[in-house]
N, C-alpha and C positions, 0 to 999 in steps of 0.2 A: 151868508153861506152856512148851511147846516153841517156840522161835524158830527156824522153817526157815531164814530168811535169814541167821541167824548161823552155823547149822550148815554150810549151803552155802557161805559165804564161808570158813569154816574148812577145809572139805575141799578147795576149790579152791586156796587159798593154800597148804596143807600138800603138795598133789599137785605144785603147780609148784616149790615149795621143795625137795621131794626129789629131783626130776628134775635141778634145778640142782646140788644139793649132791652126788649120785650121780655126775654127769658131771664138774663144776668142782670140787668140794670148796670152794664158796662159795654164799652166798645173797645175791642182788642187793638192794641197797638199795632199788631202785625197787619191788621186790615187797613189802618189809616196810613201807615207807612206804605204798604203795597199801592193804595190808590194815589197817594202823592207821586211816588216813582213812575207809577204808570202815566200819570197826568203829565208830569214832565217829559217822559219819553215820547208820549204821543203827540204833544205839542212841538216838540223839536223835529220828529219825524215829518209831520204835517206842514210846518211851515218855517222851521229852522230855528237860529239863535233868538231873532227878535221876539218870536211867539213864546219860546222858552223863558225869555226875560219877563215878558207880560205875565206868564202863568206863576213865575217865582214871585213877582210883585203881588199878584192875586192871593197866593198862597200866605205872604206875610201879613197882608192887610186882613184877611180872614182870621189868622192867628192872633194877631195884636189886638184886633177889635174885640174878639171874644174872650180872649185872655183876661181883659179888664172885668168882663163879667165874672169869670173863674175867681179872679182875686177876691170879689166880694160874696163868693160862694153861690151865686145865682145859677152857674153851669158846672158840670163836671168836665174834668180834663178831656174825656173821650169825645164830648160834643165840640170842645173847642178844635180837638185835632181833626175831627171829621169835617168841619165847616172849612177849616185851612185846606184839607186836602181835597175838597170841592172847588176851591179856588184854583189848586194846581191841575185840576182836571179841565175845568171850564172856562178860566181865565178871569180877566179884570171885571168886564162888564156884567157877567153873571154874579160875581161875588159881591159887587155894589148893589145890585137890584135885590139879590137872594138875601143879603143880610138884612135889609128893610122889611122884605116879606116873612122871614123866618121869625124876626122880632114881633112884628104883627099878629103872626098866627099863634106863636108861643104865649104873647100877652093875652089874647082871647082865650086860649085854652086855660091859661093860668086863672084868670078871671072867672071863668065858668066854674072851675074846681073849687076856688076859694068861696065864690058866692054859694055854691052846693052845701059846702062842709061848714063855713063859718059865718055866712050872712053878710048883708051889706055894711053893717056897723063895723065889722071887722076890717074889711077892705077900706073903708073910710079912715079908720084909725091907721092901718098900715100906710096908705098913701100919705096921710099927714106926717107920720113919723119919717118916712123915706124923704120926703120933700124936706123937712126940718134938718135931717142929718145931712142931705146933699149940701145945703147952704151952710152948715157948721163944719163940714168936711170931718166929720167923726166917723172916719172909716172903721174902726173897731166896732162901734154900735151898728154901723150900716150892715157890716157882715153878720152880726147877730140877728139883724133884721131879716137879712135874706136867707137865713139857714133854712133848709128845707125840713118839714116834717113829712114823714111817709104818707100821712094821710093827705098832704096837700101837694104832693110832688106826682111827676109822670115821666115817662121816658121821653126825653127832649128830641129823640129822633123822629117823633110824629110830626113836631113842629118843622124840623129840619127837611124832611120828606116833602111836607106839604108847600112849604115856601119854596123849596127847589123845583118841584114840579110846576108850581105857578110861574116860576122864572122862566123855566124852559120853554113853557107854553108862550109866555109873553114874549121873550126874545125871538123865537123862531116864527111865531104867528104874524110878526110884522116885518119880517125881512123878506 
């Protein structure tokens, strides 16, 4: 069943986050906190404590999963909090599917930017170093590898919006 209020909260939150991220390259805490609280309240009003528990779990999964990427410098803290707030609004099924699609879209965009700016040999070298560092568990060097240069970075809300919209379309078109 489609929960229109959750979808509306998601669209409004993503729209505002995208505007801020495109202009300032940051996502305000006030926005992510508001989205999270609105998601929790909306889930409780619509379906009670069981739904609230599911949305809290979705929030935690989104936060913890993306926090790992934050620790190596791949994402900003605002991106992590935005994705977690989407879990609070949309729930568990959404955050599990959206996480995969957001990473795929973000990876494709990153690949295209790296290819345009640095070429295929740089990408091959970056992938080789990343896999080597993964297997040697050298997190310090891995973080240096992931540090963004302005030339190769972009507002990640673009990938978050695209992955979220695809997830909403997928979930509600098959229901």
